[in-house]
Backbone as JSON, one array per atom type, in Angstrom:
{
  "sequence": "MIQTTNIQLSGLTCEACEKVISKRLKKIEGVQEVHVSSQSGDTSITATRPISTDEVTLALEGTHYKIINNL",
  "N": [[0.85, -1.19, 0.0], [0.62, 2.13, -0.91], [1.68, 5.13, 0.63], [1.36, 8.58, 1.4], [3.22, 11.15, 2.79], [3.04, 14.38, 3.99], [4.9, 17.24, 4.62], [6.16, 20.35, 5.95], [9.07, 22.18, 5.45], [11.69, 24.2, 6.88], [14.22, 26.57, 5.84], [14.82, 26.21, 3.16], [16.1, 27.45, 0.13], [16.75, 27.27, -2.55], [17.16, 25.37, -5.67], [19.24, 23.6, -5.21], [18.95, 23.05, -2.51], [16.56, 21.59, -2.6], [17.49, 19.3, -3.93], [19.36, 18.21, -2.11], [17.72, 17.61, 0.12], [15.86, 15.84, -1.07], [17.58, 13.73, -1.85], [18.53, 12.82, 0.63], [16.12, 12.07, 1.94], [15.23, 10.02, 0.29], [16.78, 7.93, 1.09], [15.58, 6.8, 3.24], [14.1, 3.86, 4.39], [11.76, 2.29, 2.29], [10.86, 4.58, 1.02], [9.77, 5.91, -2.01], [9.43, 8.07, -3.72], [10.12, 11.58, -3.77], [9.02, 14.87, -3.47], [9.96, 18.18, -3.48], [9.48, 21.57, -2.68], [11.16, 24.5, -3.04], [10.11, 26.99, -2.92], [7.81, 27.03, -1.19], [8.5, 25.26, 0.79], [7.11, 22.99, 1.1], [6.92, 19.51, 1.26], [6.58, 16.37, -0.14], [6.33, 12.99, 0.52], [6.4, 9.9, -0.88], [5.75, 6.61, -0.09], [6.15, 3.09, 0.73], [5.23, 2.58, 3.18], [4.11, 4.11, 6.29], [5.81, 7.16, 7.03], [7.62, 8.49, 9.63], [7.87, 11.62, 11.45], [10.11, 11.66, 13.0], [11.87, 10.0, 11.59], [12.3, 11.55, 9.33], [13.5, 13.81, 10.48], [15.84, 12.62, 11.45], [17.01, 11.82, 9.01], [17.63, 14.29, 7.96], [19.51, 15.22, 9.65], [22.32, 17.14, 10.64], [22.04, 19.05, 8.75], [20.62, 22.31, 8.02], [17.92, 22.2, 7.7], [14.63, 22.0, 8.86], [11.66, 20.47, 10.22], [8.67, 22.22, 10.1], [6.01, 21.96, 10.03], [3.4, 19.53, 9.89], [1.58, 18.56, 7.2]],
  "CA": [[0.0, 0.0, 0.0], [1.39, 3.37, -1.02], [1.25, 6.18, 1.55], [2.0, 9.87, 1.18], [3.42, 11.98, 3.97], [3.28, 15.77, 3.59], [5.46, 18.07, 5.68], [6.72, 21.62, 5.51], [10.41, 22.36, 5.99], [12.27, 25.55, 6.86], [15.61, 26.65, 5.44], [15.01, 26.0, 1.72], [16.26, 28.7, -0.62], [17.05, 27.08, -3.97], [17.06, 24.01, -6.2], [20.26, 22.77, -4.55], [18.31, 22.61, -1.26], [15.62, 20.54, -2.99], [18.25, 18.09, -4.27], [19.93, 17.66, -0.88], [16.62, 17.04, 0.89], [15.36, 14.69, -1.81], [18.57, 12.65, -1.78], [18.56, 12.29, 2.0], [14.86, 11.41, 2.27], [15.12, 8.79, -0.49], [17.54, 6.88, 1.78], [14.71, 6.19, 4.25], [13.55, 2.59, 3.9], [10.39, 2.31, 1.8], [10.57, 5.81, 0.27], [9.84, 5.71, -3.45], [9.47, 9.34, -4.44], [10.12, 12.77, -2.93], [8.84, 16.15, -4.18], [10.29, 19.28, -2.58], [9.33, 22.9, -3.26], [11.94, 25.5, -2.31], [9.26, 28.18, -2.79], [6.93, 26.94, -0.03], [9.02, 24.33, 1.79], [6.25, 21.8, 1.12], [7.61, 18.29, 0.86], [5.69, 15.21, -0.24], [7.1, 11.75, 0.51], [5.59, 8.74, -1.24], [6.47, 5.45, 0.41], [5.39, 1.86, 0.87], [4.81, 2.51, 4.58], [4.08, 5.45, 6.9], [7.12, 7.73, 7.38], [7.44, 9.34, 10.81], [8.63, 12.86, 11.47], [11.42, 11.33, 13.59], [12.71, 9.47, 10.51], [12.66, 12.7, 8.49], [14.45, 14.59, 11.26], [17.1, 11.87, 11.45], [17.57, 11.87, 7.65], [18.1, 15.65, 7.71], [20.48, 15.56, 10.68], [23.55, 17.72, 10.13], [21.68, 20.14, 7.84], [19.84, 23.34, 8.72], [16.51, 22.02, 7.35], [13.83, 21.54, 10.0], [10.22, 20.34, 10.02], [7.92, 23.26, 10.79], [4.58, 21.64, 9.95], [2.87, 18.34, 9.23], [0.45, 19.04, 6.39]],
  "C": [[0.89, 1.25, 0.0], [0.8, 4.43, -0.09], [2.02, 7.46, 1.23], [2.05, 10.65, 2.48], [3.76, 13.38, 3.48], [3.77, 16.56, 4.8], [5.93, 19.39, 5.08], [8.04, 21.81, 6.23], [10.83, 23.82, 5.95], [13.7, 25.46, 6.35], [15.87, 26.45, 3.96], [15.1, 27.34, 1.01], [16.41, 28.5, -2.12], [16.89, 25.62, -4.4], [18.09, 23.08, -5.57], [19.71, 22.23, -3.22], [17.36, 21.45, -1.55], [16.35, 19.23, -3.24], [18.82, 17.42, -3.02], [18.85, 16.95, -0.07], [16.1, 15.77, 0.22], [16.3, 13.49, -1.68], [18.58, 12.0, -0.4], [17.28, 11.52, 2.33], [14.67, 10.1, 1.5], [15.9, 7.63, 0.13], [16.72, 6.2, 2.87], [14.08, 4.94, 3.63], [12.08, 2.74, 3.5], [10.02, 3.53, 0.98], [10.77, 5.55, -1.22], [10.03, 7.01, -4.22], [9.4, 10.49, -3.45], [9.95, 13.99, -3.83], [9.04, 17.26, -3.17], [10.11, 20.6, -3.33], [10.13, 23.9, -2.43], [11.14, 26.78, -2.11], [8.48, 28.16, -1.47], [7.51, 26.11, 1.1], [8.21, 23.06, 1.87], [7.01, 20.61, 0.55], [6.64, 17.13, 0.92], [6.56, 13.97, -0.38], [6.15, 10.6, 0.21], [6.38, 7.5, -0.87], [5.54, 4.24, 0.52], [4.92, 1.64, 2.3], [4.74, 3.93, 5.14], [5.5, 5.9, 7.28], [6.89, 8.7, 8.53], [8.28, 10.61, 10.7], [10.01, 12.62, 12.09], [12.38, 10.81, 12.52], [13.19, 10.6, 9.59], [13.72, 13.54, 9.2], [15.82, 13.93, 11.26], [17.79, 11.93, 10.08], [18.17, 13.24, 7.35], [19.11, 16.12, 8.75], [21.78, 16.08, 10.05], [23.3, 18.82, 9.09], [20.92, 21.19, 8.64], [18.34, 23.24, 8.4], [15.77, 21.41, 8.54], [12.36, 21.44, 9.61], [9.53, 21.47, 10.8], [6.43, 22.95, 10.82], [4.37, 20.27, 9.36], [1.64, 18.81, 8.49], [-0.6, 17.96, 6.22]]
}
């Protein structure tokens, strides 16, 4: 079963930010697709299982990107 998790991140300013976030989130087990908008910070994660905010926080550890909202 495919599940989508929507979150909003802070700290995004450009396409390079989108690429870094996408690359890191795709390393989470079960993640199939990631869409990131540097304009709004909205991030959509499509996965084969629910993805927790703790998993996202851990994947982004060492960066300045932070979850500001679950959408």
